[in-house]
Jmol script that loads the backbone (N, CA, C; Angstrom):
load data "model"
ATOM      1  N   VAL A   1       2.392  37.887 184.956  1.00  0.00           N
ATOM      2  CA  VAL A   1       1.390  38.128 183.923  1.00  0.00           C
ATOM      3  C   VAL A   1       0.955  36.805 183.302  1.00  0.00           C
ATOM      4  N   GLN A   2      -0.350  36.657 183.139  1.00  0.00           N
ATOM      5  CA  GLN A   2      -0.890  35.451 182.510  1.00  0.00           C
ATOM      6  C   GLN A   2      -1.922  35.824 181.456  1.00  0.00           C
ATOM      7  N   LEU A   3      -2.006  34.990 180.419  1.00  0.00           N
ATOM      8  CA  LEU A   3      -3.061  35.095 179.430  1.00  0.00           C
ATOM      9  C   LEU A   3      -3.925  33.854 179.547  1.00  0.00           C
ATOM     10  N   GLN A   4      -5.217  34.055 179.711  1.00  0.00           N
ATOM     11  CA  GLN A   4      -6.139  32.940 179.864  1.00  0.00           C
ATOM     12  C   GLN A   4      -7.121  32.942 178.702  1.00  0.00           C
ATOM     13  N   ALA A   5      -7.013  31.925 177.865  1.00  0.00           N
ATOM     14  CA  ALA A   5      -7.911  31.815 176.717  1.00  0.00           C
ATOM     15  C   ALA A   5      -9.067  30.891 177.051  1.00  0.00           C
ATOM     16  N   SER A   6     -10.215  31.189 176.492  1.00  0.00           N
ATOM     17  CA  SER A   6     -11.393  30.360 176.721  1.00  0.00           C
ATOM     18  C   SER A   6     -12.352  30.496 175.548  1.00  0.00           C
ATOM     19  N   GLY A   7     -13.349  29.602 175.517  1.00  0.00           N
ATOM     20  CA  GLY A   7     -14.403  29.712 174.518  1.00  0.00           C
ATOM     21  C   GLY A   7     -14.372  28.678 173.427  1.00  0.00           C
ATOM     22  N   GLY A   8     -13.369  27.825 173.416  1.00  0.00           N
ATOM     23  CA  GLY A   8     -13.317  26.799 172.385  1.00  0.00           C
ATOM     24  C   GLY A   8     -14.378  25.735 172.606  1.00  0.00           C
ATOM     25  N   GLY A   9     -14.487  24.849 171.639  1.00  0.00           N
ATOM     26  CA  GLY A   9     -15.461  23.781 171.764  1.00  0.00           C
ATOM     27  C   GLY A   9     -15.672  23.055 170.454  1.00  0.00           C
ATOM     28  N   LEU A  10     -16.696  22.216 170.445  1.00  0.00           N
ATOM     29  CA  LEU A  10     -17.068  21.442 169.266  1.00  0.00           C
ATOM     30  C   LEU A  10     -18.353  22.014 168.675  1.00  0.00           C
ATOM     31  N   VAL A  11     -18.288  22.390 167.405  1.00  0.00           N
ATOM     32  CA  VAL A  11     -19.464  22.943 166.740  1.00  0.00           C
ATOM     33  C   VAL A  11     -19.592  22.349 165.349  1.00  0.00           C
ATOM     34  N   GLN A  12     -20.776  22.471 164.794  1.00  0.00           N
ATOM     35  CA  GLN A  12     -20.997  22.031 163.415  1.00  0.00           C
ATOM     36  C   GLN A  12     -20.562  23.115 162.442  1.00  0.00           C
ATOM     37  N   ALA A  13     -20.232  22.705 161.261  1.00  0.00           N
ATOM     38  CA  ALA A  13     -19.873  23.659 160.219  1.00  0.00           C
ATOM     39  C   ALA A  13     -21.011  24.659 160.021  1.00  0.00           C
ATOM     40  N   GLY A  14     -20.615  25.917 159.832  1.00  0.00           N
ATOM     41  CA  GLY A  14     -21.588  26.983 159.640  1.00  0.00           C
ATOM     42  C   GLY A  14     -21.971  27.704 160.913  1.00  0.00           C
ATOM     43  N   LYS A  15     -21.631  27.138 162.046  1.00  0.00           N
ATOM     44  CA  LYS A  15     -21.955  27.753 163.326  1.00  0.00           C
ATOM     45  C   LYS A  15     -20.882  28.736 163.756  1.00  0.00           C
ATOM     46  N   SER A  16     -21.080  29.297 164.952  1.00  0.00           N
ATOM     47  CA  SER A  16     -20.183  30.337 165.455  1.00  0.00           C
ATOM     48  C   SER A  16     -19.628  29.981 166.829  1.00  0.00           C
ATOM     49  N   LEU A  17     -18.486  30.542 167.110  1.00  0.00           N
ATOM     50  CA  LEU A  17     -17.876  30.485 168.443  1.00  0.00           C
ATOM     51  C   LEU A  17     -17.211  31.827 168.698  1.00  0.00           C
ATOM     52  N   LYS A  18     -17.101  32.171 169.984  1.00  0.00           N
ATOM     53  CA  LYS A  18     -16.386  33.383 170.354  1.00  0.00           C
ATOM     54  C   LYS A  18     -15.328  33.020 171.382  1.00  0.00           C
ATOM     55  N   LEU A  19     -14.093  33.302 171.045  1.00  0.00           N
ATOM     56  CA  LEU A  19     -12.981  33.066 171.948  1.00  0.00           C
ATOM     57  C   LEU A  19     -12.680  34.336 172.729  1.00  0.00           C
ATOM     58  N   SER A  20     -12.220  34.145 173.959  1.00  0.00           N
ATOM     59  CA  SER A  20     -11.818  35.267 174.799  1.00  0.00           C
ATOM     60  C   SER A  20     -10.406  35.017 175.300  1.00  0.00           C
ATOM     61  N   CYS A  21      -9.704  36.105 175.531  1.00  0.00           N
ATOM     62  CA  CYS A  21      -8.348  36.017 176.063  1.00  0.00           C
ATOM     63  C   CYS A  21      -8.158  37.157 177.038  1.00  0.00           C
ATOM     64  N   ARG A  22      -8.003  36.817 178.303  1.00  0.00           N
ATOM     65  CA  ARG A  22      -7.883  37.826 179.345  1.00  0.00           C
ATOM     66  C   ARG A  22      -6.466  37.834 179.899  1.00  0.00           C
ATOM     67  N   ALA A  23      -5.894  39.017 179.948  1.00  0.00           N
ATOM     68  CA  ALA A  23      -4.575  39.205 180.536  1.00  0.00           C
ATOM     69  C   ALA A  23      -4.738  39.649 181.975  1.00  0.00           C
ATOM     70  N   SER A  24      -3.956  39.047 182.855  1.00  0.00           N
ATOM     71  CA  SER A  24      -4.026  39.415 184.270  1.00  0.00           C
ATOM     72  C   SER A  24      -2.626  39.577 184.822  1.00  0.00           C
ATOM     73  N   GLY A  25      -2.542  40.304 185.893  1.00  0.00           N
ATOM     74  CA  GLY A  25      -1.257  40.559 186.522  1.00  0.00           C
ATOM     75  C   GLY A  25      -0.959  42.043 186.526  1.00  0.00           C
ATOM     76  N   ARG A  26       0.289  42.351 186.786  1.00  0.00           N
ATOM     77  CA  ARG A  26       0.717  43.747 186.873  1.00  0.00           C
ATOM     78  C   ARG A  26       0.994  44.257 185.457  1.00  0.00           C
ATOM     79  N   ILE A  27      -0.048  44.793 184.827  1.00  0.00           N
ATOM     80  CA  ILE A  27       0.028  45.211 183.425  1.00  0.00           C
ATOM     81  C   ILE A  27      -0.008  46.726 183.336  1.00  0.00           C
ATOM     82  N   LEU A  28       1.011  47.278 182.720  1.00  0.00           N
ATOM     83  CA  LEU A  28       1.028  48.717 182.504  1.00  0.00           C
ATOM     84  C   LEU A  28       0.358  49.076 181.179  1.00  0.00           C
ATOM     85  N   SER A  29       0.576  48.216 180.193  1.00  0.00           N
ATOM     86  CA  SER A  29       0.000  48.479 178.871  1.00  0.00           C
ATOM     87  C   SER A  29      -0.142  47.174 178.108  1.00  0.00           C
ATOM     88  N   LEU A  30      -1.281  47.033 177.449  1.00  0.00           N
ATOM     89  CA  LEU A  30      -1.523  45.881 176.588  1.00  0.00           C
ATOM     90  C   LEU A  30      -1.397  46.374 175.154  1.00  0.00           C
ATOM     91  N   ASN A  31      -0.350  46.012 174.497  1.00  0.00           N
ATOM     92  CA  ASN A  31      -0.105  46.506 173.147  1.00  0.00           C
ATOM     93  C   ASN A  31      -0.837  45.635 172.129  1.00  0.00           C
ATOM     94  N   SER A  32      -0.150  44.990 171.259  1.00  0.00           N
ATOM     95  CA  SER A  32      -0.833  44.177 170.256  1.00  0.00           C
ATOM     96  C   SER A  32      -1.447  42.943 170.904  1.00  0.00           C
ATOM     97  N   MET A  33      -2.552  42.494 170.320  1.00  0.00           N
ATOM     98  CA  MET A  33      -3.146  41.239 170.747  1.00  0.00           C
ATOM     99  C   MET A  33      -3.542  40.464 169.501  1.00  0.00           C
ATOM    100  N   GLY A  34      -3.184  39.210 169.486  1.00  0.00           N
ATOM    101  CA  GLY A  34      -3.462  38.419 168.294  1.00  0.00           C
ATOM    102  C   GLY A  34      -3.890  37.002 168.623  1.00  0.00           C
ATOM    103  N   TRP A  35      -4.430  36.364 167.616  1.00  0.00           N
ATOM    104  CA  TRP A  35      -4.839  34.969 167.720  1.00  0.00           C
ATOM    105  C   TRP A  35      -4.098  34.156 166.662  1.00  0.00           C
ATOM    106  N   TYR A  36      -3.576  33.035 167.078  1.00  0.00           N
ATOM    107  CA  TYR A  36      -2.902  32.101 166.199  1.00  0.00           C
ATOM    108  C   TYR A  36      -3.605  30.750 166.327  1.00  0.00           C
ATOM    109  N   ARG A  37      -3.350  29.891 165.377  1.00  0.00           N
ATOM    110  CA  ARG A  37      -3.898  28.535 165.482  1.00  0.00           C
ATOM    111  C   ARG A  37      -2.895  27.532 164.928  1.00  0.00           C
ATOM    112  N   GLN A  38      -3.022  26.326 165.451  1.00  0.00           N
ATOM    113  CA  GLN A  38      -2.149  25.245 164.990  1.00  0.00           C
ATOM    114  C   GLN A  38      -2.973  23.985 164.843  1.00  0.00           C
ATOM    115  N   ALA A  39      -3.062  23.515 163.621  1.00  0.00           N
ATOM    116  CA  ALA A  39      -3.763  22.272 163.333  1.00  0.00           C
ATOM    117  C   ALA A  39      -2.765  21.112 163.396  1.00  0.00           C
ATOM    118  N   PRO A  40      -3.238  19.903 163.623  1.00  0.00           N
ATOM    119  CA  PRO A  40      -2.323  18.751 163.703  1.00  0.00           C
ATOM    120  C   PRO A  40      -1.460  18.621 162.449  1.00  0.00           C
ATOM    121  N   GLY A  41      -0.166  18.504 162.672  1.00  0.00           N
ATOM    122  CA  GLY A  41       0.757  18.327 161.560  1.00  0.00           C
ATOM    123  C   GLY A  41       1.097  19.589 160.810  1.00  0.00           C
ATOM    124  N   LYS A  42       0.586  20.722 161.293  1.00  0.00           N
ATOM    125  CA  LYS A  42       0.852  21.992 160.612  1.00  0.00           C
ATOM    126  C   LYS A  42       1.535  22.966 161.551  1.00  0.00           C
ATOM    127  N   GLU A  43       2.125  23.990 160.954  1.00  0.00           N
ATOM    128  CA  GLU A  43       2.774  25.021 161.745  1.00  0.00           C
ATOM    129  C   GLU A  43       1.738  25.997 162.299  1.00  0.00           C
ATOM    130  N   ARG A  44       2.119  26.646 163.376  1.00  0.00           N
ATOM    131  CA  ARG A  44       1.243  27.668 163.946  1.00  0.00           C
ATOM    132  C   ARG A  44       1.165  28.845 162.964  1.00  0.00           C
ATOM    133  N   GLU A  45      -0.045  29.352 162.783  1.00  0.00           N
ATOM    134  CA  GLU A  45      -0.241  30.444 161.834  1.00  0.00           C
ATOM    135  C   GLU A  45      -1.036  31.568 162.474  1.00  0.00           C
ATOM    136  N   LEU A  46      -0.788  32.774 161.981  1.00  0.00           N
ATOM    137  CA  LEU A  46      -1.530  33.936 162.451  1.00  0.00           C
ATOM    138  C   LEU A  46      -2.939  33.891 161.883  1.00  0.00           C
ATOM    139  N   VAL A  47      -3.912  34.102 162.762  1.00  0.00           N
ATOM    140  CA  VAL A  47      -5.311  34.178 162.345  1.00  0.00           C
ATOM    141  C   VAL A  47      -5.742  35.635 162.252  1.00  0.00           C
ATOM    142  N   ALA A  48      -5.476  36.382 163.308  1.00  0.00           N
ATOM    143  CA  ALA A  48      -5.867  37.792 163.335  1.00  0.00           C
ATOM    144  C   ALA A  48      -5.042  38.515 164.381  1.00  0.00           C
ATOM    145  N   ASP A  49      -4.863  39.805 164.146  1.00  0.00           N
ATOM    146  CA  ASP A  49      -4.080  40.618 165.063  1.00  0.00           C
ATOM    147  C   ASP A  49      -4.717  41.995 165.161  1.00  0.00           C
ATOM    148  N   CYS A  50      -4.613  42.594 166.347  1.00  0.00           N
ATOM    149  CA  CYS A  50      -5.153  43.936 166.540  1.00  0.00           C
ATOM    150  C   CYS A  50      -4.149  44.750 167.336  1.00  0.00           C
ATOM    151  N   THR A  51      -3.718  45.865 166.784  1.00  0.00           N
ATOM    152  CA  THR A  51      -2.767  46.712 167.483  1.00  0.00           C
ATOM    153  C   THR A  51      -3.470  47.533 168.555  1.00  0.00           C
ATOM    154  N   ILE A  52      -2.689  48.193 169.391  1.00  0.00           N
ATOM    155  CA  ILE A  52      -3.280  49.033 170.435  1.00  0.00           C
ATOM    156  C   ILE A  52      -4.081  50.175 169.825  1.00  0.00           C
ATOM    157  N   GLY A  53      -3.725  50.542 168.601  1.00  0.00           N
ATOM    158  CA  GLY A  53      -4.450  51.602 167.922  1.00  0.00           C
ATOM    159  C   GLY A  53      -5.680  51.126 167.183  1.00  0.00           C
ATOM    160  N   GLY A  54      -5.920  49.809 167.197  1.00  0.00           N
ATOM    161  CA  GLY A  54      -7.117  49.274 166.568  1.00  0.00           C
ATOM    162  C   GLY A  54      -6.939  48.833 165.128  1.00  0.00           C
ATOM    163  N   VAL A  55      -5.708  48.783 164.651  1.00  0.00           N
ATOM    164  CA  VAL A  55      -5.475  48.299 163.290  1.00  0.00           C
ATOM    165  C   VAL A  55      -5.551  46.777 163.307  1.00  0.00           C
ATOM    166  N   LYS A  56      -6.382  46.226 162.439  1.00  0.00           N
ATOM    167  CA  LYS A  56      -6.638  44.788 162.445  1.00  0.00           C
ATOM    168  C   LYS A  56      -6.095  44.127 161.181  1.00  0.00           C
ATOM    169  N   THR A  57      -5.550  42.948 161.376  1.00  0.00           N
ATOM    170  CA  THR A  57      -5.017  42.146 160.275  1.00  0.00           C
ATOM    171  C   THR A  57      -5.620  40.757 160.362  1.00  0.00           C
ATOM    172  N   TYR A  58      -5.983  40.208 159.216  1.00  0.00           N
ATOM    173  CA  TYR A  58      -6.585  38.878 159.176  1.00  0.00           C
ATOM    174  C   TYR A  58      -5.881  37.995 158.154  1.00  0.00           C
ATOM    175  N   ALA A  59      -5.823  36.714 158.444  1.00  0.00           N
ATOM    176  CA  ALA A  59      -5.394  35.745 157.447  1.00  0.00           C
ATOM    177  C   ALA A  59      -6.441  35.701 156.339  1.00  0.00           C
ATOM    178  N   ASP A  60      -5.999  35.484 155.130  1.00  0.00           N
ATOM    179  CA  ASP A  60      -6.935  35.451 154.002  1.00  0.00           C
ATOM    180  C   ASP A  60      -8.028  34.407 154.208  1.00  0.00           C
ATOM    181  N   SER A  61      -7.667  33.313 154.848  1.00  0.00           N
ATOM    182  CA  SER A  61      -8.608  32.206 155.007  1.00  0.00           C
ATOM    183  C   SER A  61      -9.776  32.521 155.945  1.00  0.00           C
ATOM    184  N   VAL A  62      -9.650  33.590 156.739  1.00  0.00           N
ATOM    185  CA  VAL A  62     -10.725  33.910 157.698  1.00  0.00           C
ATOM    186  C   VAL A  62     -11.368  35.264 157.445  1.00  0.00           C
ATOM    187  N   LYS A  63     -10.867  36.001 156.470  1.00  0.00           N
ATOM    188  CA  LYS A  63     -11.434  37.319 156.187  1.00  0.00           C
ATOM    189  C   LYS A  63     -12.916  37.205 155.859  1.00  0.00           C
ATOM    190  N   GLY A  64     -13.696  38.085 156.468  1.00  0.00           N
ATOM    191  CA  GLY A  64     -15.128  38.071 156.234  1.00  0.00           C
ATOM    192  C   GLY A  64     -15.890  37.128 157.141  1.00  0.00           C
ATOM    193  N   ARG A  65     -15.182  36.263 157.853  1.00  0.00           N
ATOM    194  CA  ARG A  65     -15.832  35.313 158.755  1.00  0.00           C
ATOM    195  C   ARG A  65     -15.454  35.552 160.220  1.00  0.00           C
ATOM    196  N   PHE A  66     -14.215  35.942 160.459  1.00  0.00           N
ATOM    197  CA  PHE A  66     -13.728  36.148 161.815  1.00  0.00           C
ATOM    198  C   PHE A  66     -13.572  37.648 162.084  1.00  0.00           C
ATOM    199  N   THR A  67     -13.803  38.025 163.334  1.00  0.00           N
ATOM    200  CA  THR A  67     -13.621  39.408 163.741  1.00  0.00           C
ATOM    201  C   THR A  67     -12.859  39.448 165.055  1.00  0.00           C
ATOM    202  N   ILE A  68     -11.758  40.180 165.057  1.00  0.00           N
ATOM    203  CA  ILE A  68     -10.991  40.362 166.289  1.00  0.00           C
ATOM    204  C   ILE A  68     -11.400  41.679 166.930  1.00  0.00           C
ATOM    205  N   SER A  69     -11.461  41.671 168.246  1.00  0.00           N
ATOM    206  CA  SER A  69     -11.790  42.901 168.966  1.00  0.00           C
ATOM    207  C   SER A  69     -11.093  42.859 170.313  1.00  0.00           C
ATOM    208  N   ARG A  70     -11.136  43.972 171.003  1.00  0.00           N
ATOM    209  CA  ARG A  70     -10.481  44.029 172.304  1.00  0.00           C
ATOM    210  C   ARG A  70     -11.186  45.040 173.181  1.00  0.00           C
ATOM    211  N   ASP A  71     -11.129  44.781 174.474  1.00  0.00           N
ATOM    212  CA  ASP A  71     -11.649  45.700 175.482  1.00  0.00           C
ATOM    213  C   ASP A  71     -10.459  46.070 176.354  1.00  0.00           C
ATOM    214  N   ASN A  72      -9.869  47.203 176.082  1.00  0.00           N
ATOM    215  CA  ASN A  72      -8.643  47.579 176.785  1.00  0.00           C
ATOM    216  C   ASN A  72      -8.881  47.777 178.283  1.00  0.00           C
ATOM    217  N   ALA A  73     -10.056  48.217 178.645  1.00  0.00           N
ATOM    218  CA  ALA A  73     -10.361  48.426 180.065  1.00  0.00           C
ATOM    219  C   ALA A  73     -10.358  47.107 180.840  1.00  0.00           C
ATOM    220  N   LYS A  74     -10.665  46.032 180.134  1.00  0.00           N
ATOM    221  CA  LYS A  74     -10.717  44.712 180.759  1.00  0.00           C
ATOM    222  C   LYS A  74      -9.487  43.872 180.433  1.00  0.00           C
ATOM    223  N   ASN A  75      -8.549  44.448 179.685  1.00  0.00           N
ATOM    224  CA  ASN A  75      -7.362  43.688 179.258  1.00  0.00           C
ATOM    225  C   ASN A  75      -7.760  42.371 178.609  1.00  0.00           C
ATOM    226  N   THR A  76      -8.772  42.431 177.795  1.00  0.00           N
ATOM    227  CA  THR A  76      -9.328  41.231 177.195  1.00  0.00           C
ATOM    228  C   THR A  76      -9.473  41.400 175.689  1.00  0.00           C
ATOM    229  N   GLY A  77      -9.139  40.339 174.979  1.00  0.00           N
ATOM    230  CA  GLY A  77      -9.325  40.301 173.538  1.00  0.00           C
ATOM    231  C   GLY A  77     -10.309  39.214 173.167  1.00  0.00           C
ATOM    232  N   TYR A  78     -10.905  39.357 171.997  1.00  0.00           N
ATOM    233  CA  TYR A  78     -11.920  38.417 171.560  1.00  0.00           C
ATOM    234  C   TYR A  78     -11.686  38.035 170.101  1.00  0.00           C
ATOM    235  N   LEU A  79     -12.161  36.858 169.754  1.00  0.00           N
ATOM    236  CA  LEU A  79     -12.170  36.438 168.367  1.00  0.00           C
ATOM    237  C   LEU A  79     -13.544  35.835 168.087  1.00  0.00           C
ATOM    238  N   GLN A  80     -14.359  36.578 167.358  1.00  0.00           N
ATOM    239  CA  GLN A  80     -15.665  36.087 166.953  1.00  0.00           C
ATOM    240  C   GLN A  80     -15.492  35.313 165.656  1.00  0.00           C
ATOM    241  N   MET A  81     -15.876  34.058 165.685  1.00  0.00           N
ATOM    242  CA  MET A  81     -15.697  33.180 164.525  1.00  0.00           C
ATOM    243  C   MET A  81     -17.068  32.757 164.016  1.00  0.00           C
ATOM    244  N   ASN A  82     -17.401  33.193 162.819  1.00  0.00           N
ATOM    245  CA  ASN A  82     -18.670  32.846 162.198  1.00  0.00           C
ATOM    246  C   ASN A  82     -18.449  31.950 160.990  1.00  0.00           C
ATOM    247  N   ALA A  83     -19.496  31.295 160.565  1.00  0.00           N
ATOM    248  CA  ALA A  83     -19.436  30.439 159.374  1.00  0.00           C
ATOM    249  C   ALA A  83     -18.237  29.497 159.435  1.00  0.00           C
ATOM    250  N   LEU A  84     -18.105  28.834 160.572  1.00  0.00           N
ATOM    251  CA  LEU A  84     -16.936  27.966 160.773  1.00  0.00           C
ATOM    252  C   LEU A  84     -16.915  26.813 159.784  1.00  0.00           C
ATOM    253  N   LYS A  85     -15.708  26.435 159.410  1.00  0.00           N
ATOM    254  CA  LYS A  85     -15.486  25.341 158.462  1.00  0.00           C
ATOM    255  C   LYS A  85     -14.650  24.254 159.133  1.00  0.00           C
ATOM    256  N   PRO A  86     -14.741  23.033 158.659  1.00  0.00           N
ATOM    257  CA  PRO A  86     -13.907  21.969 159.247  1.00  0.00           C
ATOM    258  C   PRO A  86     -12.421  22.312 159.219  1.00  0.00           C
ATOM    259  N   GLU A  87     -11.985  23.050 158.214  1.00  0.00           N
ATOM    260  CA  GLU A  87     -10.563  23.417 158.138  1.00  0.00           C
ATOM    261  C   GLU A  87     -10.159  24.458 159.171  1.00  0.00           C
ATOM    262  N   ASP A  88     -11.113  24.989 159.909  1.00  0.00           N
ATOM    263  CA  ASP A  88     -10.790  25.894 161.019  1.00  0.00           C
ATOM    264  C   ASP A  88     -10.427  25.124 162.288  1.00  0.00           C
ATOM    265  N   THR A  89     -10.583  23.813 162.250  1.00  0.00           N
ATOM    266  CA  THR A  89     -10.259  22.981 163.405  1.00  0.00           C
ATOM    267  C   THR A  89      -8.781  23.113 163.759  1.00  0.00           C
ATOM    268  N   ALA A  90      -8.515  23.479 164.994  1.00  0.00           N
ATOM    269  CA  ALA A  90      -7.141  23.703 165.451  1.00  0.00           C
ATOM    270  C   ALA A  90      -7.166  24.063 166.933  1.00  0.00           C
ATOM    271  N   VAL A  91      -5.983  24.114 167.495  1.00  0.00           N
ATOM    272  CA  VAL A  91      -5.826  24.732 168.823  1.00  0.00           C
ATOM    273  C   VAL A  91      -5.544  26.210 168.583  1.00  0.00           C
ATOM    274  N   TYR A  92      -6.325  27.046 169.222  1.00  0.00           N
ATOM    275  CA  TYR A  92      -6.193  28.486 169.051  1.00  0.00           C
ATOM    276  C   TYR A  92      -5.460  29.073 170.258  1.00  0.00           C
ATOM    277  N   TYR A  93      -4.473  29.897 169.949  1.00  0.00           N
ATOM    278  CA  TYR A  93      -3.660  30.528 170.989  1.00  0.00           C
ATOM    279  C   TYR A  93      -3.791  32.050 170.885  1.00  0.00           C
ATOM    280  N   CYS A  94      -3.879  32.691 172.029  1.00  0.00           N
ATOM    281  CA  CYS A  94      -3.805  34.142 172.003  1.00  0.00           C
ATOM    282  C   CYS A  94      -2.381  34.561 172.349  1.00  0.00           C
ATOM    283  N   ASN A  95      -2.027  35.694 171.819  1.00  0.00           N
ATOM    284  CA  ASN A  95      -0.695  36.264 172.025  1.00  0.00           C
ATOM    285  C   ASN A  95      -0.852  37.750 172.253  1.00  0.00           C
ATOM    286  N   ALA A  96      -0.094  38.285 173.180  1.00  0.00           N
ATOM    287  CA  ALA A  96      -0.203  39.719 173.445  1.00  0.00           C
ATOM    288  C   ALA A  96       1.157  40.296 173.775  1.00  0.00           C
ATOM    289  N   GLY A  97       1.359  41.490 173.306  1.00  0.00           N
ATOM    290  CA  GLY A  97       2.521  42.264 173.702  1.00  0.00           C
ATOM    291  C   GLY A  97       2.150  43.065 174.932  1.00  0.00           C
ATOM    292  N   ILE A  98       2.814  42.806 176.041  1.00  0.00           N
ATOM    293  CA  ILE A  98       2.427  43.398 177.323  1.00  0.00           C
ATOM    294  C   ILE A  98       3.612  44.108 177.942  1.00  0.00           C
ATOM    295  N   VAL A  99       3.343  45.284 178.448  1.00  0.00           N
ATOM    296  CA  VAL A  99       4.361  46.056 179.143  1.00  0.00           C
ATOM    297  C   VAL A  99       4.119  45.937 180.639  1.00  0.00           C
ATOM    298  N   THR A 100       5.110  45.427 181.340  1.00  0.00           N
ATOM    299  CA  THR A 100       5.082  45.423 182.801  1.00  0.00           C
ATOM    300  C   THR A 100       6.245  46.308 183.231  1.00  0.00           C
ATOM    301  N   ASP A 101       7.282  45.753 183.815  1.00  0.00           N
ATOM    302  CA  ASP A 101       8.494  46.534 184.024  1.00  0.00           C
ATOM    303  C   ASP A 101       9.421  46.382 182.808  1.00  0.00           C
ATOM    304  N   SER A 102       8.979  45.592 181.863  1.00  0.00           N
ATOM    305  CA  SER A 102       9.644  45.459 180.570  1.00  0.00           C
ATOM    306  C   SER A 102       8.557  45.156 179.547  1.00  0.00           C
ATOM    307  N   SER A 103       8.946  45.017 178.297  1.00  0.00           N
ATOM    308  CA  SER A 103       7.966  44.737 177.250  1.00  0.00           C
ATOM    309  C   SER A 103       8.312  43.415 176.587  1.00  0.00           C
ATOM    310  N   ARG A 104       7.346  42.505 176.559  1.00  0.00           N
ATOM    311  CA  ARG A 104       7.588  41.225 175.909  1.00  0.00           C
ATOM    312  C   ARG A 104       6.283  40.624 175.452  1.00  0.00           C
ATOM    313  N   SER A 105       6.418  39.534 174.716  1.00  0.00           N
ATOM    314  CA  SER A 105       5.269  38.830 174.176  1.00  0.00           C
ATOM    315  C   SER A 105       4.891  37.672 175.093  1.00  0.00           C
ATOM    316  N   TYR A 106       3.593  37.503 175.300  1.00  0.00           N
ATOM    317  CA  TYR A 106       3.087  36.421 176.127  1.00  0.00           C
ATOM    318  C   TYR A 106       2.127  35.562 175.308  1.00  0.00           C
ATOM    319  N   TRP A 107       2.073  34.261 175.659  1.00  0.00           N
ATOM    320  CA  TRP A 107       1.160  33.327 175.010  1.00  0.00           C
ATOM    321  C   TRP A 107       0.157  32.772 176.006  1.00  0.00           C
ATOM    322  N   GLY A 108      -1.064  32.597 175.563  1.00  0.00           N
ATOM    323  CA  GLY A 108      -2.059  31.879 176.341  1.00  0.00           C
ATOM    324  C   GLY A 108      -1.864  30.383 176.188  1.00  0.00           C
ATOM    325  N   GLN A 109      -2.672  29.616 176.907  1.00  0.00           N
ATOM    326  CA  GLN A 109      -2.471  28.178 176.964  1.00  0.00           C
ATOM    327  C   GLN A 109      -3.086  27.423 175.792  1.00  0.00           C
ATOM    328  N   GLY A 110      -3.882  28.062 174.972  1.00  0.00           N
ATOM    329  CA  GLY A 110      -4.500  27.382 173.851  1.00  0.00           C
ATOM    330  C   GLY A 110      -5.876  26.853 174.196  1.00  0.00           C
ATOM    331  N   THR A 111      -6.769  26.937 173.243  1.00  0.00           N
ATOM    332  CA  THR A 111      -8.113  26.396 173.415  1.00  0.00           C
ATOM    333  C   THR A 111      -8.504  25.670 172.126  1.00  0.00           C
ATOM    334  N   GLN A 112      -9.042  24.470 172.277  1.00  0.00           N
ATOM    335  CA  GLN A 112      -9.339  23.629 171.125  1.00  0.00           C
ATOM    336  C   GLN A 112     -10.651  24.044 170.463  1.00  0.00           C
ATOM    337  N   VAL A 113     -10.589  24.208 169.156  1.00  0.00           N
ATOM    338  CA  VAL A 113     -11.793  24.447 168.355  1.00  0.00           C
ATOM    339  C   VAL A 113     -11.905  23.298 167.356  1.00  0.00           C
ATOM    340  N   THR A 114     -13.023  22.612 167.407  1.00  0.00           N
ATOM    341  CA  THR A 114     -13.266  21.500 166.496  1.00  0.00           C
ATOM    342  C   THR A 114     -14.564  21.748 165.738  1.00  0.00           C
ATOM    343  N   VAL A 115     -14.464  21.730 164.420  1.00  0.00           N
ATOM    344  CA  VAL A 115     -15.630  21.983 163.579  1.00  0.00           C
ATOM    345  C   VAL A 115     -15.958  20.705 162.808  1.00  0.00           C
ATOM    346  N   SER A 116     -17.133  20.187 163.044  1.00  0.00           N
ATOM    347  CA  SER A 116     -17.535  18.951 162.361  1.00  0.00           C
ATOM    348  C   SER A 116     -18.303  19.273 161.087  1.00  0.00           C
ATOM    349  N   SER A 117     -18.173  18.397 160.122  1.00  0.00           N
ATOM    350  CA  SER A 117     -18.846  18.625 158.834  1.00  0.00           C
ATOM    351  C   SER A 117     -20.245  18.040 158.814  1.00  0.00           C
TER     352      SER A 117
END
end "model"
wireframe off; spacefill off
backbone 0.3
color backbone group
């Protein structure tokens, strides 16, 4: 099983980016899917999470600007980021709880988001 994140890049403040995270392999069930980020010198933090039932959680710093979604048929999750700020600059990682012949958490490789002022 692999998680492949994509969609990062360099944008100006106020602009938007959409991240994608696709799970591939022998997947029986894709449970929770979330996005984390880690800025230089800081700890990794939760940005947003979406359960298999569609319950969504957001960090206070991104509420109203970011939207997490998922397409279960495609085993893919998304993070729509609007009104980006320089403080959103970080490496963004996707994380998913995946059931194969067991259930465990998987991490994507990270995608860099840089927001210039």
